[in-house]
Each structure stands twice: as C-alpha cells, then as structure tokens.
ZALUMTOR-228366 format. One record per residue (C-alpha): residue number from 1; x, y, z. Coordinates in nm, 2 decimals, decimal comma, padded with zeros to 4 digits. Layout:
N
+-----+--------+--------+--------+
:   k :     px :     py :     pz :
+-----+--------+--------+--------+
: NUM :      X :      Y :      Z :
...
+-----+--------+--------+--------+
//
This chain:
98
+-----+--------+--------+--------+
:   k :     px :     py :     pz :
+-----+--------+--------+--------+
:   1 :  09,67 :  03,54 :  06,45 :
:   2 :  09,37 :  03,76 :  06,53 :
:   3 :  09,33 :  04,04 :  06,78 :
:   4 :  08,97 :  03,94 :  06,85 :
:   5 :  08,79 :  03,62 :  06,93 :
:   6 :  08,66 :  03,39 :  06,66 :
:   7 :  08,31 :  03,44 :  06,79 :
:   8 :  08,34 :  03,82 :  06,77 :
:   9 :  08,49 :  03,79 :  06,42 :
:  10 :  08,21 :  03,56 :  06,29 :
:  11 :  07,94 :  03,78 :  06,44 :
:  12 :  08,09 :  04,10 :  06,29 :
:  13 :  08,14 :  03,96 :  05,94 :
:  14 :  07,86 :  03,87 :  05,70 :
:  15 :  07,84 :  03,66 :  05,38 :
:  16 :  07,61 :  03,81 :  05,12 :
:  17 :  07,47 :  03,62 :  04,82 :
:  18 :  07,27 :  03,81 :  04,56 :
:  19 :  07,08 :  03,62 :  04,29 :
:  20 :  06,93 :  03,78 :  03,98 :
:  21 :  07,13 :  04,10 :  04,00 :
:  22 :  07,11 :  04,25 :  03,65 :
:  23 :  07,36 :  04,53 :  03,72 :
:  24 :  07,65 :  04,61 :  03,95 :
:  25 :  07,56 :  04,78 :  04,27 :
:  26 :  07,44 :  05,13 :  04,20 :
:  27 :  07,61 :  05,43 :  04,35 :
:  28 :  07,96 :  05,39 :  04,20 :
:  29 :  08,25 :  05,23 :  04,39 :
:  30 :  08,19 :  04,94 :  04,62 :
:  31 :  08,20 :  05,01 :  04,99 :
:  32 :  08,55 :  04,95 :  05,15 :
:  33 :  08,41 :  04,69 :  05,39 :
:  34 :  08,30 :  04,46 :  05,10 :
:  35 :  08,57 :  04,21 :  05,03 :
:  36 :  08,60 :  03,90 :  04,81 :
:  37 :  08,35 :  04,03 :  04,56 :
:  38 :  08,27 :  03,77 :  04,29 :
:  39 :  08,04 :  03,81 :  04,00 :
:  40 :  07,91 :  03,53 :  03,77 :
:  41 :  07,62 :  03,63 :  03,55 :
:  42 :  07,34 :  03,75 :  03,77 :
:  43 :  07,50 :  03,60 :  04,09 :
:  44 :  07,71 :  03,83 :  04,32 :
:  45 :  07,88 :  03,72 :  04,64 :
:  46 :  08,09 :  03,91 :  04,89 :
:  47 :  08,19 :  03,94 :  05,25 :
:  48 :  08,11 :  04,24 :  05,46 :
:  49 :  08,37 :  04,30 :  05,72 :
:  50 :  08,17 :  04,54 :  05,94 :
:  51 :  07,82 :  04,38 :  05,90 :
:  52 :  07,74 :  04,31 :  06,26 :
:  53 :  07,39 :  04,19 :  06,35 :
:  54 :  07,22 :  04,49 :  06,19 :
:  55 :  07,29 :  04,41 :  05,82 :
:  56 :  06,97 :  04,30 :  05,65 :
:  57 :  06,89 :  04,20 :  05,30 :
:  58 :  06,63 :  04,48 :  05,26 :
:  59 :  06,90 :  04,74 :  05,33 :
:  60 :  07,10 :  04,60 :  05,03 :
:  61 :  06,81 :  04,57 :  04,79 :
:  62 :  06,83 :  04,92 :  04,65 :
:  63 :  07,19 :  04,86 :  04,55 :
:  64 :  07,10 :  04,55 :  04,34 :
:  65 :  06,80 :  04,64 :  04,11 :
:  66 :  06,63 :  04,33 :  03,98 :
:  67 :  06,77 :  04,10 :  04,24 :
:  68 :  06,53 :  03,81 :  04,30 :
:  69 :  06,70 :  03,70 :  04,63 :
:  70 :  06,95 :  03,85 :  04,87 :
:  71 :  07,08 :  03,63 :  05,15 :
:  72 :  07,28 :  03,77 :  05,44 :
:  73 :  07,42 :  03,51 :  05,68 :
:  74 :  07,70 :  03,44 :  05,92 :
:  75 :  08,01 :  03,32 :  05,73 :
:  76 :  08,18 :  03,00 :  05,79 :
:  77 :  08,53 :  03,01 :  05,93 :
:  78 :  08,66 :  02,89 :  05,60 :
:  79 :  08,49 :  03,18 :  05,42 :
:  80 :  08,65 :  03,43 :  05,66 :
:  81 :  09,00 :  03,28 :  05,60 :
:  82 :  08,96 :  03,28 :  05,22 :
:  83 :  08,84 :  03,64 :  05,22 :
:  84 :  09,14 :  03,75 :  05,43 :
:  85 :  09,38 :  03,55 :  05,22 :
:  86 :  09,24 :  03,71 :  04,90 :
:  87 :  09,27 :  04,06 :  05,05 :
:  88 :  09,63 :  03,99 :  05,16 :
:  89 :  09,72 :  03,86 :  04,81 :
:  90 :  09,55 :  04,15 :  04,63 :
:  91 :  09,72 :  04,42 :  04,84 :
:  92 :  10,06 :  04,25 :  04,87 :
:  93 :  10,05 :  04,32 :  05,25 :
:  94 :  10,15 :  04,06 :  05,50 :
:  95 :  09,91 :  04,18 :  05,76 :
:  96 :  09,54 :  04,24 :  05,72 :
:  97 :  09,35 :  04,49 :  05,93 :
:  98 :  08,99 :  04,38 :  05,99 :
+-----+--------+--------+--------+
//
C-alpha cells in the first residue's frame, strides 16, 4: 500500500490544530503540502505531508494572526488514512503520491 514504512510516514506527516484563528492563513493560497484543511469558526485543522521533525508552532504563527494556540503533533494512523482518502476522493485519482 505504501512505498515507505509506517514509522517514516508518521514521522514525516504532522497534524496541526489552530485555535482562535480570526482569518485564513495570510499569503494567499495554501501550501501544497497542507491536506485535509478544515475550518470551523476560529478553529483550523490540517495535515502537513512534509512536516518532518522540524515543523514547529512558532513557524506557523505568522500565518494565523490572532491564534491563541497552535499545536503541532504526530498524527494517528487513522488521521493519515483519512487525509489520504480525502485527497484521493477530491482529486478523483486512484493513487496518492505522498
């Protein structure tokens, strides 16, 4: 199913939760590596497919003015599968490159 190990996949991908975001990320279009973006009021969640260990909340803070909390964590396997399934459904492709 995947061309890389689950451990590598879970290390590379990150789940981001932003609370209190009053506006969409500044700077125009969302980065390509952000998938499964969901917005509800001031809460934004998304997966970063190329996050690695270097992605930190403080690097994302300028993109979300007014955010009261930004959490970056390792996703669960379920979250990875859902993100990939949504991407596949949205693009109509039968194969997802991650």
